[in-house]
C-alpha positions in Angstrom: 0.2 -0.1 -0.2 2.7 2.3 1.0 4.6 1.4 -2.4 1.5 2.3 -4.3 0.8 5.8 -2.7 4.6 6.8 -3.3 4.1 5.5 -7.1 0.8 7.7 -7.4 2.6 10.6 -6.0 5.4 10.3 -8.3 2.9 9.7 -11.5 1.3 13.0 -10.1 4.7 15.0 -10.0 5.5 13.7 -13.3 2.4 15.0 -14.5 2.8 18.4 -13.1 6.2 18.7 -14.5 5.0 17.7 -18.0 2.2 20.6 -18.1 4.0 23.9 -17.5 1.3 26.2 -17.7 -2.6 26.6 -18.3 -3.8 24.7 -15.4 -6.3 27.5 -14.5 -8.6 25.2 -12.4 -12.3 25.7 -12.8 -13.6 25.0 -9.1 -17.3 24.5 -10.4 -18.5 26.6 -7.3 -21.8 28.2 -7.2 -21.9 31.5 -5.3 -24.9 33.2 -4.0 -25.4 36.1 -1.8 -28.6 36.3 -0.1 -30.8 39.5 0.5 -29.7 39.4 4.3 -26.2 39.6 2.9 -25.2 35.8 4.0 -22.9 34.6 1.2 -23.1 30.8 -0.1 -20.6 28.6 -1.6 -21.7 25.5 -2.8 -19.5 22.7 -4.7 -21.0 19.6 -5.8 -18.7 16.3 -5.3 -20.7 12.7 -6.1 -17.6 10.6 -5.3 -19.2 9.4 -2.3 -23.0 10.0 -0.4 -21.6 12.3 2.2 -21.4 16.1 2.5 -19.6 18.7 4.9 -21.6 21.9 5.9 -19.4 24.6 7.2 -20.5 28.2 8.6 -17.6 30.7 8.5 -17.8 34.0 10.7 -15.4 36.9 9.6 -14.7 37.2 13.1 -11.4 36.1 15.1 -8.9 37.6 17.6 -8.2 40.3 15.0 -11.6 42.1 16.0 -10.8 41.9 19.9 -9.3 45.0 21.6 -6.6 44.8 24.7 -8.5 43.9 28.1 -11.2 41.8 25.9 -9.0 39.4 24.3 -10.0 35.6 23.9 -13.8 36.5 23.1 -13.8 35.1 19.9 -12.5 31.7 21.1 -14.8 31.7 24.2 -17.9 32.7 22.1 -17.0 29.4 19.9 -17.2 27.2 23.0 -20.5 29.1 24.2 -21.9 28.1 20.5 -22.3 24.5 21.8 -24.3 25.4 25.0 -27.4 25.4 23.7 -30.6 27.6 22.4 -34.0 27.1 23.6 -35.0 24.6 20.9 -31.6 22.5 21.5 -30.8 22.4 25.0 -27.3 22.4 26.4 -25.0 19.7 25.2 -27.8 18.7 22.5 -26.1 20.1 19.4 -23.4 17.4 19.1 -25.2 14.8 20.5 -27.8 15.1 17.6 -25.3 15.3 15.0 -23.6 12.1 16.8 -26.8 10.4 16.8 -27.2 10.8 13.0 -23.9 9.3 12.3 -22.2 12.5 11.9 -19.2 14.5 13.5 -19.0 18.3 14.6 -16.3 20.6 15.6 -15.3 24.2 15.4 -12.0 26.5 15.3 -11.0 30.2 15.9 -8.0 32.1 14.2 -6.6 35.5 14.1 -9.2 36.2 11.2 -12.1 34.0 11.5 -14.3 31.5 13.4 -15.7 28.5 11.5 -18.1 25.6 12.6 -18.9 22.4 10.8 -20.5 19.2 10.3 -20.0 16.1 8.2 -23.0 13.7 7.4 -24.2 11.1 4.9 -25.9 13.3 2.5 -29.2 12.6 3.2 -28.7 14.2 6.5 -27.7 17.6 5.2 -31.2 19.2 6.7 -29.8 18.7 10.4 -27.1 21.0 9.9 -29.7 23.5 8.2 -31.8 23.6 11.2 -28.9 23.3 13.8 -26.7 26.0 12.4 -29.6 28.7 11.4 -30.7 27.9 15.1 -27.8 28.8 16.8 -26.8 31.8 14.6 -29.5 33.8 15.9 -30.9 32.2 19.2 -27.7 31.3 21.6 -28.7 31.1 25.0 -25.4 32.3 26.7 -26.7 30.9 30.0 -24.7 32.7 33.0 -24.0 29.3 34.4 -22.8 27.9 31.3 -20.6 30.9 30.7 -18.6 30.7 34.2 -18.0 27.1 33.9 -16.9 27.4 30.2 -14.8 30.0 31.2 -12.7 27.7 33.6 -12.5 25.4 30.9 -10.7 28.0 28.5 -8.5 28.8 31.4 -7.7 25.3 31.6 -7.2 24.8 27.9 -4.6 27.7 28.1 -2.8 26.3 30.7 -2.1 22.9 28.9 -1.4 24.3 25.6 0.7 27.7 26.2 1.6 27.8 29.8 2.8 24.3 30.3 4.4 24.3 27.0 7.9 26.3 27.1 8.1 26.4 23.1 4.3 27.6 22.9 5.0 30.2 25.7 7.9 31.5 23.7 6.3 31.8 20.4 3.3 33.8 22.0 6.0 36.2 23.5 7.6 36.7 20.0 4.4 37.4 18.4 3.6 40.0 21.0 6.6 41.6 20.2 6.8 41.3 16.3 3.4 43.1 16.2 3.2 46.5 18.3 0.2 48.1 16.8 -1.8 45.2 15.1 -4.2 42.7 17.1 -1.8 39.6 15.8 0.2 40.6 18.8 -2.4 38.8 21.0 -2.9 35.2 21.2 -6.0 33.6 19.8 -6.9 32.1 23.1 -6.6 35.4 24.7 -4.4 36.5 27.7 -5.1 34.9 31.1 -6.1 37.8 33.0 -8.6 39.0 30.0 -10.2 35.6 30.3 -10.6 35.9 33.8 -12.4 39.4 33.5 -14.7 39.5 30.8 -18.3 39.1 31.3 -21.0 37.3 29.9 -22.5 40.6 28.9 -19.3 41.2 27.0 -20.1 37.7 24.8 -23.6 39.0 24.3 -22.4 42.2 22.9 -19.9 40.4 20.6 -22.5 37.7 19.5 -24.9 40.2 18.5 -22.3 42.2 16.8 -20.5 39.7 14.6 -22.9 36.5 14.4 -25.0 38.2 11.6 -25.7 36.9 8.2 -24.1 39.6 6.4 -20.8 38.5 8.2 -20.8 35.0 7.4 -19.9 32.4 4.5 -22.0 29.1 4.3 -19.8 26.5 2.3 -21.0 23.2 1.7 -19.0 20.4 -0.5 -20.7 17.1 -1.3 -23.0 14.9 -2.9 -26.3 17.2 -3.1 -28.1 18.8 -6.0 -27.2 22.8 -5.9 -30.7 23.8 -7.0 -32.4 22.1 -4.6 -29.8 22.7 -1.4 -29.9 26.5 -2.3 -33.6 26.6 -1.8 -33.3 24.8 1.4 -30.5 27.1 2.7 -33.0 30.1 1.7 -35.6 28.7 3.7 -33.6 28.1 6.6 -31.3 31.0 6.7 -33.0 33.9 4.6 -35.5 34.8 7.5 -32.5 35.7 9.3 -32.5 39.6 9.6 -29.4 41.4 8.2 -27.4 43.0 10.9 -25.6 46.4 11.0 -22.3 46.4 9.2 -19.6 45.1 11.7 -16.9 47.5 12.9 -13.8 47.7 10.6 -10.3 46.5 12.0 -8.3 49.5 10.6 -4.8 48.9 12.2 -1.7 48.8 10.3 1.7 47.6 11.5 4.2 50.2 10.9 7.3 49.0 9.1 10.0 47.8 11.5 13.1 49.9 12.1 15.2 47.2 13.5 15.3 43.6 14.9 12.9 42.8 17.6 14.3 40.3 19.9 12.7 38.4 23.2 14.4 36.2 25.7 12.1 33.4 27.4 13.1 31.4 30.5 11.3 28.7 31.2 11.6 25.2 32.4 12.3 23.2 29.6 14.7 20.5 28.6 16.4 22.4 25.4 16.6 25.6 24.2 15.1 26.9 20.9 15.4 29.7 18.3 12.9 31.1 16.3 13.1 34.0 13.8 9.9 35.6 12.3 9.7 37.9 9.3 6.8 40.3 8.6 5.5 39.2 5.2 2.5 39.9 2.7 -0.8 38.0 2.5 -2.1 35.7 -0.4 -3.5 38.5 -1.9 -0.2 40.0 -2.9 1.7 38.6 -5.6 4.7 37.9 -3.7 3.0 35.3 -1.7 3.6 32.7 -4.4 7.3 32.9 -4.6 7.5 33.0 -0.7 5.3 29.3 -0.7 7.9 28.2 -3.0 10.8 29.5 -1.1 9.2 28.1 1.9 9.1 24.7 0.2 13.1 24.9 -0.6 13.9 26.5 3.1 11.9 24.7 5.6 9.5 22.1 4.3 10.1 18.7 5.4 13.2 16.8 5.9 14.7 17.4 2.4 14.4 20.8 2.8 17.4 23.1 3.1 17.5 24.0 6.8 16.8 20.4 8.1 19.5 18.9 5.8 21.9 21.7 7.0 21.6 22.2 10.7 20.3 18.4 11.6 21.9 16.0 9.3 25.4 18.0 8.2 26.3 20.4 11.1 24.4 18.2 13.7 23.7 21.2 15.8 20.0 21.0 16.0 17.6 18.3 17.0 14.9 19.8 14.6 14.4 22.6 12.0 11.8 23.9 9.9 9.3 26.8 9.4 6.0 27.9 7.8 4.4 30.9 6.1 1.0 32.0 7.4 0.1 33.8 4.4 -3.7 33.1 4.2 -4.3 35.7 6.7 -6.4 39.0 6.4 -3.4 41.3 7.1 0.3 41.0 6.6 1.6 38.0 9.1 5.1 36.0 9.6 7.3 33.8 7.8 9.2 32.1 10.5 11.8 29.6 10.8 12.9 27.5 13.9 15.3 25.0 15.2 15.9 23.3 18.6 19.4 23.3 19.9 21.1 20.0 20.0 22.8 19.5 23.4 26.2 20.6 24.0 25.5 23.3 21.2 24.7 26.9 21.7 21.6 29.1 20.6 24.2 31.4 19.0 25.3 28.7 16.8 21.9 27.4 15.6 20.7 31.2 15.0 23.8 31.8 12.5 22.9 28.8 10.8 19.6 29.6 10.3 20.5 33.1 8.9 23.6 31.2 6.9 21.0 29.2 4.6 18.8 32.5 4.2 21.7 34.3 2.8 22.2 31.7 0.4 19.0 32.3 -1.1 19.6 35.6 -1.5 23.1 35.2 -3.0 23.0 32.1 -5.0 20.2 31.4 -7.7 18.3 28.2 -6.7 19.1 25.2 -9.1 16.3 24.2 -11.9 16.0 20.8 -10.5 15.6 22.3 -6.6 13.2 24.8 -7.6 10.9 22.3 -9.8 10.9 19.9 -6.7 9.9 22.6 -4.3 6.9 23.9 -6.9 5.8 20.3 -7.5 5.7 19.7 -4.0 3.5 22.8 -3.3 1.1 22.0 -6.3 0.8 18.3 -5.5 -0.1 19.1 -2.0 -2.7 21.6 -3.0 -4.3 19.3 -5.8 -3.9 16.0 -3.5 -5.5 18.0 -0.8 -8.7 18.6 -2.6 -9.6 14.7 -2.6 -11.2 15.6 0.8 -14.7 17.2 0.8 -13.8 18.9 4.3 -10.5 20.1 2.9 -12.0 21.5 -0.2 -14.6 23.5 1.8 -11.9 24.6 4.6 -9.9 26.3 1.6 -13.1 27.9 0.2 -14.3 29.3 3.6 -10.4 30.7 4.5 -9.8 32.2 1.5 -13.1 33.9 1.0 -12.9 35.1 4.8 -9.6 36.5 4.1 -9.7 38.0 0.5 -11.5 36.0 -2.3 -12.3 32.3 -2.8 -11.4 33.0 -6.4 -8.0 33.5 -5.6 -7.8 29.5 -5.6 -8.8 29.2 -9.2 -5.1 30.7 -10.1 -3.1 29.4 -7.5 -1.7 26.7 -9.4 -0.6 28.7 -12.2 0.6 31.5 -10.1 2.8 29.0 -8.6 4.0 27.6 -11.8 5.0 30.8 -12.8 7.6 31.7 -10.0 11.0 31.9 -11.1 14.7 31.5 -9.3 14.9 35.2 -9.7 11.5 35.6 -8.0 12.8 33.4 -5.1 16.0 35.7 -5.2 14.0 38.8 -5.0 11.5 38.4 -2.1 14.4 36.5 -0.2 16.4 40.1 -0.3 13.0 42.2 0.3 11.3 40.4 3.2 14.6 38.6 4.8 16.1 41.2 6.3 17.3 42.0 9.8 15.4 45.1 10.4 12.0 43.0 9.7 12.8 40.2 11.8 11.6 39.4 15.4 13.7 36.6 17.2 12.5 34.5 20.0 15.0 32.4 22.3 13.7 29.9 24.7 16.3 29.6 27.4 16.0 26.6 29.7 15.8 27.0 33.7 15.9 24.4 36.3 12.6 23.8 37.9 
């Protein structure tokens, strides 16, 4: 089975290499905007009798303010605590009794809810989601208990994880004027201080049809489903226009550094560079650069720091380009016992400088482009992933950017890679986080 998967991937990569242009993908998405402002994106996939139903609200930690951080994530929790029609704990029970699964997630830019069902159960999603879009109870007792749950979640995921704690501090330094500076889950003091009234105001402000997108991918008839959606959601009144986020992070005037001392086994080094979003044409060259520099064990960082120099236990990076506002392209490494953070930090920059000064070999460039393209195309074998891409892109820019994504990746040249490396990977545009272990 593993051999067959490898052969399938090789065949796909060869096919991608053979056709160098003109991929412009027709996603066959039907888009409608209801009179109340609710956007609907429908994509039929008849490979299996299943369907994914997602509701994306254009609100995340980016829409919060200091002193009230974490409201978006807290509201995500409360969305499962019931309405008059479906009491506490009944939402997920209803989904599970019908053979489905459900969940939700919050980011800086959006909050999304989803259910996956057999195709003949799609009406359950329509009923459940239209109900909680307007009738959430937000019971005071549930609020108090769930706030304690969120506090514990923060302790486990951030405060008890030294690397996560360091990255959180690094983000607060990387952004001085923009709300990306605070964590999605919120600061602990804010979680403890906001009230149920804060949550009610937040719900009434942002959970309106004109601030939401429904995405459905699966085995259904578009005309029939669209009529059902209009019947279930069309009667919800349009809300006021949501407050706009006007904050802009100013250009950095020099490197920013943060050192975090926490009980930990080994040091770690992170370096983040402020970089543009997917709406900027440079994002495609940065996507390819990320594949060359830091994606997987065949990347330059891993080969150099882990295999060759043996100064790091792990090394990699990521580029968060699917965001509303410019975010970070970051690289990282865990320091090998007996080595220093200075050695590892210098090695990270050495690999970045190579990209600035020496053109990437044709074979390495094509390999990175093939990997990006293969990941993008193969991921769409999943209904859920297709819907997630549509929801993400629509929430931060436009889902139509997906149609030209492959063509834009194929158009990247070695000169583009050098140019964006020189433009964005400068010391003045860099925020560095160092984790320094201390004894318990």
